[in-house]
Structures are given as structure tokens and as C-alpha cells.
C-alpha positions as CSV (number, residue, x, y, z in Angstrom):
1,M,-39.0,46.6,-80.2
2,R,-40.4,45.7,-76.7
3,I,-43.5,43.3,-75.7
4,D,-45.6,44.2,-73.2
5,F,-47.2,42.0,-71.0
6,D,-50.6,42.7,-69.0
7,P,-50.9,41.0,-65.5
8,A,-54.5,41.3,-65.3
9,A,-55.0,39.4,-69.1
10,M,-52.4,36.4,-67.9
11,S,-52.8,33.5,-65.6
12,R,-51.2,33.6,-61.9
13,N,-48.7,31.0,-63.6
14,E,-47.7,32.9,-66.7
15,F,-47.1,35.8,-64.8
16,Y,-45.2,33.6,-62.1
17,Q,-42.7,32.4,-64.7
18,L,-42.1,36.2,-66.7
19,L,-41.5,37.5,-63.0
20,T,-39.0,34.4,-61.7
21,A,-37.2,34.5,-64.9
22,T,-36.9,38.3,-64.8
23,V,-35.8,39.4,-61.5
24,V,-33.0,37.5,-61.3
25,P,-30.3,35.9,-59.4
26,R,-32.2,35.7,-56.4
27,P,-30.7,34.3,-53.4
28,I,-31.5,31.7,-51.4
29,A,-32.9,31.2,-47.6
30,W,-32.5,27.7,-46.5
31,I,-35.2,28.1,-43.5
32,S,-35.5,26.1,-40.5
33,T,-38.5,26.2,-38.3
34,Y,-40.0,23.9,-35.4
35,D,-42.9,22.0,-35.7
36,P,-44.0,21.7,-31.9
37,H,-47.3,19.5,-33.0
38,S,-44.8,16.8,-34.2
39,D,-41.6,18.1,-32.1
40,S,-39.7,18.0,-35.4
41,A,-37.5,20.6,-37.6
42,N,-38.5,21.7,-40.9
43,L,-35.8,22.8,-43.8
44,A,-37.7,24.4,-46.8
45,P,-35.4,27.0,-49.7
46,H,-37.1,30.3,-50.5
47,S,-36.2,32.5,-53.1
48,F,-38.2,35.2,-52.6
49,F,-35.7,36.6,-49.7
50,S,-33.6,40.1,-49.2
51,I,-32.5,42.6,-46.2
52,A,-35.3,44.7,-44.7
53,S,-33.3,46.3,-42.2
54,V,-29.8,47.2,-40.7
55,A,-30.9,48.8,-37.7
56,P,-32.6,46.7,-35.9
57,P,-31.1,43.8,-38.1
58,V,-34.2,42.5,-40.4
59,V,-34.3,39.9,-43.0
60,Q,-37.4,39.2,-44.9
61,F,-38.7,36.5,-46.8
62,S,-42.0,35.7,-48.6
63,S,-44.0,32.3,-48.6
64,V,-46.3,32.0,-51.2
65,G,-49.2,29.5,-50.0
66,R,-49.5,28.4,-46.8
67,K,-46.3,26.2,-46.7
68,D,-45.3,24.4,-43.8
69,T,-42.2,27.0,-43.0
70,L,-45.0,29.4,-42.4
71,R,-47.1,27.7,-40.2
72,N,-44.3,26.7,-37.7
73,I,-43.3,30.1,-37.8
74,E,-46.8,31.5,-37.1
75,A,-46.9,28.6,-34.1
76,T,-43.2,29.4,-32.6
77,G,-42.5,33.1,-33.8
78,Q,-39.1,32.2,-34.9
79,F,-37.4,30.4,-37.7
80,V,-33.1,30.4,-38.5
81,V,-31.7,31.4,-42.6
82,S,-29.1,28.8,-43.3
83,F,-26.8,30.2,-46.4
84,A,-27.4,28.1,-49.3
85,P,-23.8,27.3,-50.6
86,E,-23.0,25.7,-53.9
87,E,-21.8,22.5,-52.2
88,C,-25.1,21.7,-51.1
89,F,-26.9,22.3,-54.4
90,E,-28.6,18.6,-54.6
91,Q,-29.3,18.9,-50.6
92,I,-31.1,22.4,-51.1
93,N,-33.2,21.1,-53.8
94,D,-34.1,17.7,-52.3
95,T,-35.7,19.8,-48.7
96,G,-37.6,22.0,-51.7
97,T,-40.0,18.8,-51.7
98,D,-43.4,19.0,-50.7
99,F,-43.1,16.2,-47.8
100,P,-46.3,15.8,-45.9
101,Y,-46.8,18.2,-42.8
102,G,-45.1,17.0,-39.9
103,V,-42.0,15.1,-41.5
104,S,-38.8,16.4,-41.1
105,E,-36.6,17.5,-44.1
106,F,-33.2,17.7,-42.2
107,E,-33.9,13.7,-41.7
108,A,-36.1,12.4,-44.9
109,A,-32.8,14.3,-46.9
110,G,-30.2,13.3,-44.5
111,I,-29.0,16.6,-43.7
112,D,-27.3,17.4,-40.1
113,S,-28.3,19.8,-37.9
114,E,-26.6,21.8,-34.8
115,P,-27.9,23.8,-32.3
116,S,-29.3,27.4,-32.4
117,L,-27.9,29.5,-29.9
118,R,-31.1,32.3,-29.1
119,V,-33.7,30.2,-30.6
120,K,-35.7,26.8,-31.0
121,P,-35.4,26.1,-34.8
122,P,-31.9,24.3,-35.9
123,R,-29.1,25.4,-38.1
124,V,-27.9,23.7,-40.8
125,A,-24.7,22.2,-39.9
126,A,-22.7,21.9,-43.2
127,S,-23.9,26.0,-43.9
128,P,-21.4,28.8,-43.7
129,V,-23.7,31.4,-42.3
130,A,-26.9,31.2,-40.1
131,F,-29.3,34.2,-38.7
132,E,-31.2,33.1,-35.5
133,C,-34.7,35.1,-36.3
134,E,-37.4,35.9,-34.0
135,V,-40.6,37.3,-35.7
136,H,-40.8,40.8,-36.1
137,T,-44.0,41.2,-38.2
138,T,-46.1,39.5,-41.3
139,I,-47.7,40.8,-44.0
140,G,-50.2,38.9,-46.2
141,I,-50.4,40.4,-49.8
142,G,-52.4,38.2,-51.8
143,D,-51.6,34.5,-52.2
144,A,-48.5,35.3,-50.2
145,T,-47.4,36.3,-46.7
146,V,-44.5,38.3,-46.5
147,V,-42.1,37.5,-42.7
148,F,-39.9,40.0,-41.5
149,G,-37.6,38.3,-39.0
150,R,-35.9,40.2,-36.2
151,V,-31.9,38.9,-36.5
152,V,-31.1,38.0,-32.7
153,H,-28.0,36.0,-33.2
154,A,-25.7,35.0,-36.4
155,V,-23.0,32.8,-37.0
156,V,-20.2,32.4,-39.8
157,S,-17.8,29.7,-40.4
158,R,-14.1,30.8,-40.0
159,D,-13.2,29.0,-43.1
160,V,-15.2,31.5,-45.4
161,L,-13.6,34.8,-43.6
162,V,-10.9,36.9,-45.1
163,D,-9.5,39.4,-42.9
164,G,-12.5,39.3,-40.9
165,H,-15.3,39.5,-43.4
166,P,-17.2,37.3,-45.3
167,D,-15.4,36.2,-48.6
168,I,-17.7,35.8,-52.1
169,A,-15.1,33.3,-53.5
170,K,-15.1,31.3,-50.0
171,L,-19.0,31.4,-49.6
172,K,-19.6,30.5,-52.8
173,P,-23.6,31.2,-53.4
174,L,-26.5,29.6,-54.7
175,S,-29.2,31.4,-56.2
176,R,-32.2,30.8,-58.3
177,L,-33.1,31.8,-61.9
178,G,-36.2,31.2,-63.6
179,K,-37.8,27.7,-64.9
180,E,-35.3,24.7,-63.0
181,E,-32.4,27.0,-63.2
182,W,-30.0,27.6,-60.5
183,A,-26.7,29.6,-60.7
184,T,-23.2,29.8,-59.1
185,V,-21.5,33.2,-58.1
186,G,-19.7,33.3,-61.9
187,G,-17.5,36.4,-62.3
188,V,-17.4,39.2,-59.7
189,R,-16.6,42.6,-60.6
190,E,-15.7,45.7,-58.2
191,I,-16.8,49.4,-58.8
192,S,-16.7,51.9,-56.3
193,R,-19.6,54.5,-56.0
194,I,-18.6,57.8,-56.8
195,R,-19.1,60.9,-54.7
196,H,-20.9,64.0,-56.0
197,A,-17.4,65.7,-55.4
198,D,-15.6,63.7,-57.7
199,W,-18.6,63.5,-60.5
200,R,-17.3,64.0,-63.6
201,G,-20.4,63.3,-65.8
202,P,-21.5,59.9,-67.3
203,A,-19.7,56.3,-67.5
204,G,-20.3,56.6,-71.1
205,E,-19.1,60.7,-71.5
206,R,-15.7,60.2,-69.1
């Protein structure tokens, strides 16, 4: 038996909790931006994150409400997505703290940064992967703003490459679940996509 949920009959937070507990796991974009007013760098985790396009390479994330990340992006048109590795679990959580606007999470949380090559915001030095982005477009949807960023440069640590390709066992990504829950990659399964020429019926009937 299923239970029906009507978004129109629920509060924002009630349906938010349902969405975030069931749209899982969600990859974490550890986003750094530059604040031109305080001349400091902001860093915050965003779990409404995905790939929007490959050619051109575009990533996307949603800012729910007007957070510092969004303000800085609107002011500069740039941001960096640093990969969220398991080893940085507590630091990533620290940067989700609602520090006053103008406070650098890099400094407050004691996180080392490194210069980016193509954009002003710095990268997280301990992160094995970073995408330097320039804003492609933004779209307002209700209480959120979807930001599309064109990737203008990418860096990957040699330590996570196997035969020139990022290896999931070395990357060790973190993801967000519902409530205060986080997850590591856990077990990994592999299966090849079936071509129509090789189709032999549904899996349960083969």
C-alpha cells in the first residue's frame, strides 16, 4: 500500500524533508566564490547539484534562498566546484555554517586554498577534483535559483587516476541523504548497457 502526499497540503519544510530523503544520494558541490566587497573567498556545500550539458561542458546547482554563494556569483560571474571527498567530511560540514556575509569559510574552518587558473575564486587544495566555472545562465524557480556554469578549466589529482581515468575507490565521494545523514560510496556494482541488437528480453525472463 502506498501513502499519498499532496505538496499543496503540506508546508514547505514538510515536503522539503520528503524530497531530500527520497532523492538520494545527492552529490555535493563544494562551491567557492569571491566576494569583491570584502575581498575574501566564500566556500559552501550544495547538494542540489548535477551535470547539465557535455558540449559545452556545463554543471548546475540550485541555491535555495539568497545565500552568499549566489550573491557572489551574481557579482562576479564565476565560481569553482571542488569535489567533496570523504576525508574532508567535517570540514565540508563546517562550511555549511551560516557565517555572516563577508566571512571567509576558508579562514573560519581552517581550509587550505590554492589559486585557480582561469577564474578568481580559489580551489580547495585538499580536493582531488575542481571545475572552474563561468556563469552560463541563471533561472529563478520559486524560492530557488538554478545556476548553470560553463566549465572553463578542470584539474584532477594524479593520486585518484587509474589508467588516466578517475577511480571511484580513490575518489571516495561523499553524498547527502535526508535529515542530517551523509553517505560514502559503499558497494559498487557494474553492468553493461544492452544494445538493441543484443536484446534477449527483460532481465527477469532471461
